[in-house]
Legacy VTK file of the C-alpha trace (Angstrom):
# vtk DataFile Version 3.0
C-alpha trace
ASCII
DATASET POLYDATA
POINTS 275 float
124.681 13.396 -73.038
127.165 16.093 -72.125
130.727 15.734 -73.315
131.724 16.252 -69.670
130.015 13.031 -68.592
132.743 10.993 -66.843
131.606 7.660 -68.302
131.692 9.065 -71.814
135.099 10.616 -71.227
136.425 7.333 -69.875
135.180 5.390 -72.897
136.672 7.867 -75.351
139.985 7.701 -73.491
140.034 3.960 -74.191
139.840 4.677 -77.899
143.034 5.716 -79.647
143.863 7.173 -83.018
146.102 4.321 -84.117
143.280 1.841 -83.541
140.882 3.940 -85.622
143.475 4.084 -88.390
144.343 0.382 -88.325
140.736 -0.793 -88.282
139.454 1.647 -90.885
139.610 -0.591 -93.969
137.585 -3.329 -92.254
134.831 -0.842 -91.535
134.770 0.279 -95.147
134.350 -3.361 -96.145
131.424 -3.790 -93.737
129.684 -0.674 -95.019
130.053 -1.839 -98.616
128.563 -5.207 -97.691
125.137 -3.722 -98.351
124.915 -3.963 -102.155
123.340 -0.501 -102.417
126.305 1.035 -100.587
128.844 -1.150 -102.347
127.682 -0.272 -105.841
127.174 3.348 -104.824
130.846 3.625 -103.897
132.261 1.417 -106.664
130.277 3.221 -109.384
130.540 6.717 -107.922
131.217 9.500 -110.403
132.428 11.781 -107.593
136.065 11.145 -108.507
137.371 13.699 -106.032
136.368 11.323 -103.226
137.611 8.089 -104.786
140.037 6.173 -102.584
141.737 4.758 -105.689
142.246 8.161 -107.315
142.977 10.190 -104.175
143.949 7.792 -101.351
145.478 10.374 -99.037
142.592 12.813 -99.461
140.165 9.988 -98.754
142.138 9.129 -95.630
141.988 12.755 -94.495
138.248 13.127 -95.031
137.283 9.735 -93.575
139.417 10.028 -90.446
138.280 13.638 -90.119
134.649 12.547 -90.167
135.234 9.886 -87.495
137.161 12.284 -85.287
134.598 15.063 -85.587
131.757 12.650 -84.802
133.574 11.453 -81.674
135.431 14.515 -80.414
134.381 17.485 -82.527
132.215 20.439 -81.566
128.560 20.730 -82.576
129.554 23.445 -85.039
132.124 21.261 -86.760
129.668 18.374 -86.957
127.060 20.574 -88.589
129.576 21.978 -91.099
130.862 18.520 -91.961
127.330 17.169 -92.389
126.613 19.917 -94.904
129.827 19.162 -96.818
129.124 15.423 -96.923
125.562 16.086 -98.052
126.921 17.925 -101.055
128.916 14.854 -102.066
126.079 12.411 -101.398
123.600 14.323 -103.562
125.708 13.316 -106.567
125.692 9.581 -105.820
122.649 7.953 -107.409
122.199 4.776 -109.391
121.964 4.883 -113.155
119.536 2.858 -115.304
122.266 0.284 -115.970
123.229 -0.109 -112.293
122.608 -3.648 -110.937
120.888 -2.245 -107.831
119.050 0.992 -107.140
120.752 3.313 -104.662
120.790 6.880 -103.432
123.534 8.003 -101.030
121.049 10.410 -99.426
118.954 7.459 -98.235
118.588 7.472 -94.445
118.283 3.693 -94.512
121.720 3.345 -96.104
123.221 6.030 -93.886
121.885 4.191 -90.826
123.670 1.063 -92.047
126.927 2.991 -92.475
126.591 4.557 -89.019
125.746 1.161 -87.494
128.885 -0.360 -89.004
130.904 2.472 -87.505
129.335 1.902 -84.081
130.054 -1.830 -84.349
133.670 -1.040 -85.203
133.911 1.494 -82.376
132.718 -1.080 -79.851
135.102 -3.691 -81.216
138.074 -1.358 -80.820
137.114 -0.237 -77.322
136.559 -3.763 -76.001
139.425 -5.462 -77.828
141.894 -2.852 -76.679
140.576 -2.259 -73.181
138.473 -5.244 -72.157
134.748 -5.784 -71.478
132.329 -2.974 -70.668
129.759 -2.694 -67.906
126.074 -2.481 -68.846
126.143 1.247 -68.126
129.197 1.767 -70.319
127.558 -0.214 -73.122
124.539 2.084 -73.088
126.716 5.209 -73.101
128.780 3.839 -75.985
125.611 3.193 -77.966
124.600 6.828 -77.453
128.054 7.956 -78.554
127.606 5.835 -81.681
124.474 7.798 -82.574
126.775 10.688 -83.563
127.934 8.710 -86.584
124.376 8.871 -87.860
123.507 12.427 -86.836
126.715 13.677 -88.474
125.106 12.318 -91.650
121.326 12.606 -92.142
120.052 10.118 -89.543
117.890 11.919 -86.939
118.427 10.929 -83.284
115.029 9.246 -83.024
115.968 6.784 -85.781
119.054 5.546 -83.914
118.829 2.213 -82.082
116.839 2.588 -78.867
118.956 0.094 -76.935
121.453 -2.735 -77.411
118.727 -5.292 -78.061
117.356 -3.127 -80.867
120.829 -2.815 -82.350
121.411 -6.578 -82.111
118.172 -7.262 -84.004
119.029 -4.680 -86.643
122.567 -6.015 -87.022
121.397 -9.604 -87.495
118.989 -8.576 -90.246
121.747 -6.480 -91.816
124.178 -9.409 -91.834
121.650 -11.499 -93.738
121.565 -8.829 -96.456
125.347 -8.696 -96.909
126.455 -9.594 -100.438
129.523 -8.838 -102.520
129.013 -9.082 -106.254
132.200 -9.369 -108.291
132.779 -5.653 -109.022
132.272 -4.711 -105.373
134.276 -7.719 -104.148
137.247 -6.657 -106.270
136.908 -3.111 -104.950
136.844 -4.053 -101.256
139.619 -6.640 -101.532
141.766 -3.910 -103.043
140.943 -1.696 -100.058
141.912 -4.467 -97.653
145.208 -4.965 -99.457
145.869 -1.220 -99.722
146.326 -1.513 -103.481
145.588 2.181 -103.944
148.774 3.325 -102.196
151.510 4.693 -104.519
155.268 4.154 -104.624
155.109 0.497 -103.620
153.530 1.299 -100.255
150.670 -1.059 -101.023
153.010 -4.001 -101.535
154.851 -3.075 -98.344
151.899 -2.460 -96.023
149.223 -4.475 -97.807
149.744 -7.963 -96.323
149.877 -6.702 -92.734
146.897 -4.372 -93.134
144.884 -7.088 -94.880
145.559 -9.518 -92.019
144.776 -6.959 -89.310
141.522 -5.929 -90.933
140.428 -9.460 -91.733
140.550 -10.000 -87.975
138.162 -7.092 -87.400
135.575 -8.474 -89.834
132.649 -10.547 -88.543
132.487 -14.117 -89.849
129.726 -13.315 -92.342
131.954 -10.864 -94.219
134.967 -13.188 -94.240
132.825 -15.971 -95.668
131.337 -13.739 -98.357
134.815 -12.603 -99.413
136.461 -16.020 -99.139
138.981 -14.824 -96.548
140.721 -17.535 -94.548
140.966 -17.060 -90.778
142.128 -19.661 -88.275
141.902 -19.994 -84.501
145.627 -19.224 -84.386
145.021 -16.044 -86.388
142.308 -15.048 -83.927
144.569 -15.533 -80.901
147.449 -13.629 -82.472
145.160 -10.819 -83.595
143.733 -10.474 -80.079
147.253 -10.202 -78.628
148.356 -7.608 -81.166
145.289 -5.402 -80.732
145.444 -5.598 -76.932
149.150 -4.694 -77.052
148.426 -1.661 -79.228
145.776 -0.616 -76.720
148.177 -0.913 -73.790
150.988 0.952 -75.529
148.709 3.758 -76.685
146.939 3.951 -73.325
150.065 5.154 -71.604
150.626 8.077 -73.949
149.542 11.695 -73.388
146.129 12.428 -74.896
147.428 14.353 -77.965
149.703 11.453 -78.932
147.068 8.865 -78.101
144.578 10.464 -80.477
147.023 10.970 -83.348
146.381 11.048 -86.314
142.673 11.627 -85.680
143.256 14.892 -83.812
145.388 16.145 -86.697
142.531 15.513 -89.128
140.079 17.348 -86.835
142.441 20.337 -86.751
142.714 20.193 -90.548
138.929 20.348 -90.929
138.679 23.215 -88.437
141.356 25.151 -90.333
139.673 24.524 -93.679
136.413 25.771 -92.258
138.001 29.002 -91.045
139.716 29.553 -94.398
136.555 28.830 -96.358
138.112 25.831 -98.124
136.224 22.616 -98.997
135.979 20.218 -96.056
135.721 17.045 -98.183
LINES 1 276
275 0 1 2 3 4 5 6 7 8 9 10 11 12 13 14 15 16 17 18 19 20 21 22 23 24 25 26 27 28 29 30 31 32 33 34 35 36 37 38 39 40 41 42 43 44 45 46 47 48 49 50 51 52 53 54 55 56 57 58 59 60 61 62 63 64 65 66 67 68 69 70 71 72 73 74 75 76 77 78 79 80 81 82 83 84 85 86 87 88 89 90 91 92 93 94 95 96 97 98 99 100 101 102 103 104 105 106 107 108 109 110 111 112 113 114 115 116 117 118 119 120 121 122 123 124 125 126 127 128 129 130 131 132 133 134 135 136 137 138 139 140 141 142 143 144 145 146 147 148 149 150 151 152 153 154 155 156 157 158 159 160 161 162 163 164 165 166 167 168 169 170 171 172 173 174 175 176 177 178 179 180 181 182 183 184 185 186 187 188 189 190 191 192 193 194 195 196 197 198 199 200 201 202 203 204 205 206 207 208 209 210 211 212 213 214 215 216 217 218 219 220 221 222 223 224 225 226 227 228 229 230 231 232 233 234 235 236 237 238 239 240 241 242 243 244 245 246 247 248 249 250 251 252 253 254 255 256 257 258 259 260 261 262 263 264 265 266 267 268 269 270 271 272 273 274
C-alpha cells in the first residue's frame, strides 16, 4: 500500500509519539512472554544493546526501529534491518540455557512483530476510538512492516484479522515467565534501569500505565493486580493523552519518535552504527 493512501495516513495521524513512548515497556514484556525471546534477551551477551547497561541507547534504538517501520523510507528500513541482523546473529542459546533460541528465527521475529502490531492497534483504538473494518485491514497491513523490517517476509504475515486472532490465541497459551525472565521484565516495567533516581521517580507511574496495556494473560503470569477501577482510570488517561496530542502540529505529535528517525538517518549518512 502506498504511503499516500488516505486511510493509512489517517490511521498514522491517530498514533502519536508520546503514546508509543508510554506503552513501550508493556510491549517489551509481551515480546519476552515467549520463553525463547525472554531468555534470549535476559541472557544476551550483546551488552551494547542491554537496557540495563545502556538504557538511553536502548530507548534510542527501539523507538528508532518503531518509527522507521511506521514512517521511515524503504531505504532506512533496509539499512536498519541489516543493522539489527548483525546484532541478532550474536544471540543464540548456550548448552546451559533452559530453552533453545536463536534471535534470527523467523518464528520468534514473527511473534515480536505480532506483539508490536497488537500494541499499535491498542494505542490507535484506545486513543482515538474504534476502527471501521476497512481501517482494521489497513492497520494490519501497516503492522506487517514490523516484521519485514526484521526478517519476516511479507507472505508470512497474517493474511487477515481472523488469521491474526488465531495466531494470537495460540501465542497467549505459550506465554510463560520463568523466574529470571520475570525479574527482568518486572524491572523493565518499574524502570529500574534508569539512573540518578529517575526509576524511583517515574517507576510507579510507568508500571501502572504499562500494566494497563498488558492483556490479562500477561498480568496473571506476572502476578500484577489490576482492578475495574484501574481499567476505567487507565482508559480515561490514555484517551486524554490522545486528545491532547491530536491537536498538536504533526512534528510535535510524533515527538520523540521523529527525533529518533532523524538520528538514524544522520547516523546512516555519517557511516556510524545504527544500533
